[in-house]
C-alpha positions as CSV (number, residue, x, y, z in Angstrom):
1,M,-15.9,-26.2,3.9
2,E,-18.2,-26.5,6.9
3,Q,-21.3,-24.3,7.2
4,K,-19.9,-22.2,10.0
5,E,-17.0,-21.3,7.7
6,L,-19.0,-21.3,4.4
7,I,-21.6,-18.6,5.3
8,P,-19.1,-15.9,6.4
9,H,-17.1,-16.7,3.2
10,L,-20.2,-16.5,1.0
11,F,-21.3,-13.3,2.8
12,R,-18.0,-11.7,1.9
13,T,-18.1,-12.9,-1.8
14,E,-21.9,-12.8,-2.6
15,F,-23.5,-10.1,-0.4
16,S,-21.8,-7.3,-2.4
17,K,-22.9,-8.9,-5.7
18,I,-26.5,-9.2,-4.6
19,T,-26.6,-5.7,-3.1
20,A,-25.0,-4.1,-6.2
21,V,-27.5,-5.7,-8.6
22,L,-30.5,-4.8,-6.4
23,A,-29.2,-1.3,-5.7
24,K,-28.9,-0.8,-9.5
25,L,-32.6,-1.8,-9.8
26,F,-33.9,0.3,-6.9
27,G,-31.6,3.3,-7.1
28,F,-29.5,5.0,-4.4
29,E,-32.6,6.4,-2.7
30,H,-33.6,2.8,-1.8
31,I,-30.2,1.3,-1.3
32,E,-31.0,0.3,2.3
33,I,-33.8,-2.0,0.9
34,A,-31.2,-3.7,-1.3
35,E,-29.0,-4.2,1.7
36,D,-31.9,-5.5,3.8
37,I,-32.9,-8.0,1.2
38,A,-29.3,-9.3,0.9
39,S,-29.0,-9.5,4.7
40,D,-32.4,-11.3,5.0
41,T,-31.2,-13.8,2.3
42,F,-28.2,-14.7,4.4
43,L,-30.2,-14.9,7.6
44,L,-32.5,-17.4,5.9
45,A,-29.5,-19.4,4.7
46,S,-28.1,-19.6,8.2
47,E,-31.5,-20.8,9.6
48,T,-32.4,-23.2,6.7
49,W,-29.0,-24.7,6.1
50,G,-28.6,-25.4,9.8
51,L,-31.8,-27.6,9.7
52,K,-31.7,-29.1,6.2
53,G,-28.0,-29.1,5.4
54,L,-26.1,-27.3,2.6
55,P,-27.7,-27.1,-0.8
56,D,-25.8,-28.5,-3.8
57,N,-25.0,-25.0,-5.1
58,P,-25.1,-22.5,-2.2
59,A,-24.4,-19.4,-4.3
60,A,-27.2,-20.3,-6.7
61,W,-29.5,-20.9,-3.7
62,L,-28.7,-17.4,-2.4
63,Y,-29.4,-15.8,-5.8
64,T,-32.7,-17.5,-6.1
65,V,-33.8,-16.5,-2.7
66,A,-32.6,-12.9,-3.2
67,K,-34.6,-12.7,-6.5
68,N,-37.7,-14.0,-4.8
69,K,-37.4,-11.7,-1.9
70,A,-36.9,-8.7,-4.2
71,R,-40.0,-9.6,-6.2
72,D,-42.0,-10.2,-3.0
73,Y,-41.0,-6.8,-1.8
74,L,-42.2,-5.2,-5.0
75,R,-45.5,-7.0,-4.8
76,R,-46.1,-6.0,-1.2
77,N,-45.2,-2.3,-1.6
78,K,-47.5,-0.9,-4.2
79,L,-46.2,2.7,-4.1
80,F,-42.6,1.6,-4.2
81,S,-43.2,-0.8,-7.0
82,E,-45.1,1.7,-9.1
83,K,-42.2,4.2,-8.7
84,I,-39.6,1.5,-9.6
85,T,-41.6,0.2,-12.6
86,T,-42.2,3.7,-13.9
87,E,-38.6,4.7,-13.6
88,L,-37.3,1.5,-15.2
89,Q,-40.0,1.6,-17.9
90,Y,-41.5,-1.7,-16.7
91,S,-45.0,-0.3,-16.5
92,N,-46.4,-2.9,-18.9
93,T,-44.6,-5.8,-17.2
94,E,-46.0,-7.9,-14.4
95,L,-43.9,-7.5,-11.2
96,H,-43.1,-11.2,-11.0
97,E,-41.7,-11.0,-14.5
98,I,-39.2,-8.2,-13.7
99,E,-35.8,-9.5,-14.6
100,I,-33.4,-9.5,-11.6
101,D,-30.3,-10.5,-13.5
102,L,-27.6,-12.1,-11.3
103,S,-25.5,-13.4,-14.2
104,D,-21.8,-12.9,-14.0
105,N,-21.7,-10.2,-16.6
106,N,-24.5,-8.1,-14.9
107,I,-22.9,-8.5,-11.5
108,I,-19.6,-7.2,-12.8
109,D,-21.3,-4.3,-14.6
110,S,-23.4,-3.5,-11.5
111,Q,-20.3,-3.5,-9.3
112,L,-18.4,-1.3,-11.7
113,Q,-21.2,1.1,-12.0
114,M,-21.7,1.2,-8.2
115,M,-17.9,1.9,-7.9
116,F,-18.2,5.0,-10.1
117,A,-21.4,6.1,-8.2
118,I,-19.7,5.8,-4.8
119,C,-16.5,7.6,-5.8
120,Q,-18.0,11.0,-5.8
121,P,-15.8,14.0,-4.9
122,S,-18.8,15.4,-3.0
123,I,-18.4,12.9,-0.2
124,P,-15.2,12.6,2.0
125,A,-12.6,10.0,1.1
126,E,-13.2,8.0,4.3
127,A,-16.9,7.8,3.4
128,Q,-16.1,6.6,-0.1
129,I,-13.9,3.8,1.4
130,G,-16.5,2.9,4.0
131,L,-19.3,2.6,1.4
132,S,-17.0,0.6,-0.9
133,L,-16.2,-1.7,2.0
134,R,-19.9,-2.1,2.8
135,I,-21.6,-2.3,-0.6
136,L,-18.8,-3.5,-2.9
137,C,-16.8,-5.7,-0.5
138,G,-19.5,-7.1,1.8
139,F,-17.8,-5.9,5.0
140,G,-19.9,-5.7,8.1
141,I,-20.2,-2.5,10.1
142,E,-18.0,-3.9,12.9
143,E,-15.3,-4.9,10.4
144,I,-15.3,-1.4,8.9
145,A,-15.1,0.0,12.4
146,N,-12.1,-2.2,13.1
147,A,-10.4,-1.2,9.8
148,F,-10.7,2.5,10.8
149,L,-10.0,1.9,14.5
150,S,-13.4,3.4,15.1
151,N,-16.8,2.3,16.6
152,K,-20.0,1.1,14.9
153,E,-21.9,4.2,15.8
154,T,-19.4,6.5,14.1
155,I,-19.3,4.3,11.0
156,N,-23.1,4.0,10.8
157,K,-23.4,7.8,11.0
158,R,-20.6,8.3,8.4
159,L,-22.3,5.9,5.9
160,L,-25.7,7.4,6.5
161,R,-24.4,10.9,5.7
162,A,-22.7,9.6,2.6
163,K,-25.8,7.8,1.3
164,T,-27.9,10.9,2.1
165,K,-25.5,13.1,0.1
166,L,-25.6,10.7,-2.9
167,R,-29.4,10.8,-2.8
168,E,-29.5,14.6,-2.6
169,D,-27.2,14.8,-5.5
170,N,-29.4,12.4,-7.5
171,V,-26.4,10.2,-8.3
172,K,-27.3,7.4,-10.7
173,I,-25.8,4.0,-10.6
174,A,-24.5,3.9,-14.1
175,F,-21.3,4.2,-16.1
176,P,-20.4,7.9,-16.8
177,P,-20.3,9.0,-20.5
178,N,-17.1,8.1,-22.3
179,S,-16.0,11.7,-22.1
180,E,-16.2,11.6,-18.3
181,I,-14.7,8.2,-17.6
182,D,-11.1,9.4,-17.2
183,K,-12.1,12.2,-14.9
184,R,-14.2,9.9,-12.7
185,L,-11.7,7.1,-12.9
186,E,-9.3,9.2,-11.0
187,N,-11.7,9.2,-8.0
188,V,-12.2,5.5,-8.3
189,L,-8.5,4.8,-8.3
190,T,-7.9,7.1,-5.4
191,T,-10.5,5.2,-3.4
192,L,-9.0,1.8,-4.3
193,Y,-5.5,3.1,-3.5
194,L,-6.7,4.3,-0.1
195,L,-8.6,1.0,0.5
196,F,-5.5,-1.0,-0.3
197,N,-3.3,1.1,1.9
198,E,-5.8,0.9,4.7
199,G,-5.1,-2.8,4.7
200,Y,-1.4,-2.8,3.9
201,Y,-0.4,-0.1,6.3
202,S,-3.2,-0.5,8.8
203,V,-2.2,-0.4,12.5
204,S,-5.1,-2.7,13.3
205,Q,-4.2,-5.9,15.1
206,N,-6.8,-7.8,13.1
207,T,-4.5,-9.3,10.4
208,S,-7.4,-11.1,8.7
209,V,-9.3,-7.8,8.1
210,R,-6.1,-6.1,7.0
211,K,-5.4,-8.8,4.3
212,D,-9.1,-8.8,3.2
213,L,-9.0,-5.1,2.6
214,C,-6.1,-5.6,0.2
215,V,-7.7,-8.5,-1.5
216,E,-11.0,-6.6,-2.0
217,A,-9.1,-3.6,-3.4
218,M,-7.3,-5.9,-5.8
219,R,-10.6,-7.6,-6.8
220,L,-12.3,-4.3,-7.6
221,C,-9.2,-3.0,-9.5
222,Y,-9.1,-6.3,-11.5
223,L,-12.8,-5.6,-12.6
224,L,-11.6,-2.4,-14.1
225,T,-8.9,-4.2,-16.1
226,I,-11.4,-6.6,-17.7
227,N,-13.8,-3.8,-18.8
228,E,-12.9,-2.3,-22.1
229,A,-13.9,1.2,-21.1
230,T,-11.8,1.3,-18.0
231,N,-8.8,-0.9,-19.0
232,K,-6.5,2.1,-19.0
233,P,-2.7,2.2,-18.5
234,T,-3.1,3.9,-15.2
235,V,-5.5,1.1,-14.0
236,N,-2.9,-1.5,-15.0
237,A,-0.3,0.4,-13.1
238,M,-2.4,0.4,-10.0
239,M,-3.0,-3.4,-10.4
240,A,0.7,-3.9,-10.8
241,L,1.5,-1.8,-7.7
242,M,-1.0,-3.9,-5.6
243,C,0.3,-7.2,-6.9
244,F,3.9,-6.3,-6.0
245,H,3.0,-5.1,-2.5
246,A,0.7,-8.0,-1.8
247,S,3.4,-10.4,-2.9
248,R,5.3,-9.5,0.3
249,F,2.2,-9.5,2.6
250,D,2.9,-12.7,4.4
251,A,6.6,-11.8,5.0
252,R,5.6,-8.5,6.7
253,I,4.0,-10.1,9.7
254,N,5.6,-12.9,11.8
255,A,3.9,-15.8,13.5
256,D,3.2,-13.6,16.6
257,G,1.4,-10.9,14.5
258,E,4.4,-8.5,14.8
259,Q,5.6,-6.3,12.0
260,V,8.7,-7.5,10.1
261,L,10.8,-4.6,8.6
262,Y,11.8,-5.0,5.0
263,P,15.5,-5.9,5.6
264,D,14.5,-8.7,7.9
265,Q,11.8,-10.3,5.7
266,D,12.0,-13.9,4.8
267,T,12.1,-13.7,1.0
268,S,11.0,-17.3,0.7
269,L,7.6,-16.1,1.8
270,W,7.3,-13.7,-1.1
271,D,4.6,-14.8,-3.5
272,V,6.3,-15.4,-6.9
273,E,3.1,-15.9,-8.8
274,L,1.8,-12.4,-7.6
275,I,5.2,-10.9,-8.6
276,E,4.8,-12.4,-12.1
277,R,1.2,-11.1,-12.3
278,G,2.5,-7.7,-11.3
279,K,5.0,-7.7,-14.2
280,Y,2.2,-8.6,-16.6
281,F,0.1,-5.6,-15.5
282,L,3.1,-3.3,-15.4
283,N,3.9,-4.2,-19.1
284,N,0.2,-3.5,-19.9
285,A,0.6,-0.1,-18.2
286,A,3.6,0.8,-20.4
287,T,1.4,2.1,-23.3
288,G,0.5,5.7,-24.3
289,N,2.3,8.8,-23.1
290,Q,0.9,9.2,-19.6
291,L,3.2,8.7,-16.6
292,T,1.2,8.7,-13.4
293,K,2.2,8.3,-9.7
294,Y,0.9,4.8,-9.9
295,H,3.3,3.9,-12.7
296,I,6.2,5.2,-10.6
297,E,5.1,3.6,-7.4
298,A,4.6,0.3,-9.2
299,G,8.2,0.6,-10.4
300,I,9.4,1.2,-6.9
301,A,7.4,-1.8,-5.6
302,W,8.8,-3.9,-8.4
303,W,12.4,-3.1,-7.3
304,H,11.4,-4.1,-3.8
305,T,10.6,-7.6,-5.1
306,H,14.3,-8.0,-6.0
307,H,16.1,-10.1,-3.4
308,E,19.6,-8.7,-3.9
309,D,20.6,-5.6,-1.9
310,S,22.5,-4.0,-4.8
311,T,23.6,-0.5,-5.5
312,E,21.7,-0.6,-8.8
313,K,18.5,-1.5,-7.0
314,W,18.7,1.4,-4.5
315,E,19.9,3.9,-7.1
316,S,16.9,3.0,-9.2
317,I,14.5,3.3,-6.3
318,L,16.0,6.7,-5.4
319,Q,15.6,8.0,-8.9
320,L,12.0,6.8,-9.0
321,Y,11.3,8.6,-5.7
322,N,12.8,11.8,-7.2
323,R,10.4,11.6,-10.1
324,L,7.5,10.7,-7.9
325,L,8.0,13.8,-5.7
326,T,8.0,16.0,-8.8
327,I,4.7,14.6,-9.9
328,E,3.0,14.6,-6.5
329,Y,4.8,15.5,-3.3
330,S,3.9,13.7,-0.1
331,P,5.7,13.6,3.3
332,M,5.6,9.8,3.3
333,A,7.2,9.6,-0.2
334,A,9.8,12.1,0.9
335,L,10.5,10.0,4.1
336,N,10.8,6.8,2.1
337,R,13.1,8.5,-0.3
338,T,15.6,9.2,2.5
339,Y,15.7,5.5,3.3
340,A,16.6,4.8,-0.4
341,L,19.1,7.6,-0.3
342,A,20.8,6.0,2.8
343,K,21.0,2.6,1.0
344,A,22.4,4.2,-2.2
345,N,24.7,7.0,-1.0
346,G,25.2,6.3,2.7
347,K,23.6,7.3,6.0
348,P,25.3,10.8,6.5
349,A,23.8,12.1,3.2
350,A,20.4,10.7,4.2
351,I,20.5,12.2,7.7
352,A,21.0,15.7,6.2
353,E,17.9,15.2,4.0
354,A,15.8,13.6,6.6
355,E,16.3,16.3,9.2
356,K,15.0,18.9,6.8
357,L,11.6,17.1,6.7
358,K,10.8,17.9,10.3
359,L,7.8,15.5,10.5
360,E,7.8,15.8,14.2
361,D,4.3,14.3,14.7
362,S,5.2,11.0,12.9
363,H,6.6,8.0,14.7
364,L,7.9,6.8,11.3
365,Y,10.0,10.0,11.0
366,Y,11.8,9.3,14.3
367,S,12.0,5.5,13.5
368,L,13.8,6.4,10.3
369,L,16.2,8.8,12.2
370,G,16.8,6.0,14.7
371,F,17.8,3.7,11.8
372,L,20.0,6.4,10.2
373,Y,21.9,7.2,13.4
374,T,22.4,3.5,14.3
375,E,26.2,2.7,14.3
376,L,27.0,6.4,13.7
377,D,25.7,7.7,17.0
378,N,23.8,5.0,18.9
379,K,22.8,7.4,21.7
380,K,21.1,9.7,19.2
381,A,19.5,6.6,17.6
382,I,18.0,5.5,20.8
383,R,16.8,9.0,21.7
384,H,14.9,9.2,18.3
385,L,13.5,5.7,18.8
386,K,12.2,6.5,22.2
387,T,10.4,9.5,20.7
388,A,9.0,7.2,18.1
389,L,7.8,4.9,20.8
390,K,5.9,7.7,22.5
391,L,4.2,8.7,19.2
392,A,3.4,5.2,18.0
393,K,-0.3,4.4,18.4
394,S,-0.5,0.6,17.8
395,E,1.0,-2.1,20.0
396,T,2.4,-3.7,16.9
397,N,4.5,-0.6,16.0
398,K,5.5,-0.2,19.6
399,A,6.8,-3.7,19.8
400,T,8.8,-3.3,16.6
401,I,10.4,-0.1,18.0
402,E,11.2,-1.7,21.4
403,K,12.9,-4.6,19.7
404,T,15.0,-2.2,17.6
405,I,16.1,-0.4,20.8
406,Q,17.0,-3.7,22.5
407,K,19.0,-4.7,19.4
408,I,21.1,-1.5,19.6
409,N,21.6,-1.9,23.3
410,S,22.7,-5.5,23.1
């Protein structure tokens, strides 16, 4: 891999690790210092490697430089270092001897602890996701802005408010007590769920960012599965759900970057290895007596990895949606249920259910009605699709709707 490709790759994979370890050392009140040191490390790498060439082990080079920069900062800033050494009970230790542990185990622990620290109910969900993208996933501010279809100024303000709130609440970067893990884990999983969905269902045209969002959500969820305290059935259900969805990622977008609807997907592009990994995690989730929405959604996603368009498949998906809606109702789940109902029991039955939803602000609602009325009443189908076209916000969605209209008219 060439330098111009390697540094952005390492920034994505190593920036978050360095930041998490240093933030754990410095605390949330000094998290910007941890980010600055990590950023300066990569800036030096860009300058040095361009002149002297790549080191034998680029990641190890980054870790060494980050450690040295952290120690230099502590030495130069007496008041800061005294506060840090007092808090961490290093008062009898020379600053240059302070252990900055960038071992694999400490990196994983630091990222997990940071995850629990960020996922606080006291800060808004979009701020939790934004901080997770920045600190845990190594996303730049511009990339986060792209993911949220926002601008850098808005994202910077959002993250600043979130960090200020975490400092005011004196949130510690540490695992919660065992008695609190399940309660806090719910916030963590919600954030990872939203992070994954931001990538999987994003209307952004930047497909590389979209896929990276999913990959990072899966990486963080995997960290939960390999930690004894957090390897819970619900975590495995979440991991299974992500694997099943991600297995169809490449089939959902064509060569022109346009969305491909489920019935039109090229199943040869489905990732068989990810489907098998999903089955593994789904089996792990089938322990205990807790049935969560993630279990049910993973079951729905598993059925969607079946190639055949059988009655059994759609009846099973329909029943799972029925259970999901009793656990946690959402308009999107209700909308998806009507599609399964159409496949299982026919379009007329689905139309009656869909029209009760009255999701008149959603282009997806009118797109579904367009599908349901196709071949039954094509004029109504086109009318609904034209309404969907007006409501759609992304060019990708608009292009998909326009193609559907053209297909009906042809």
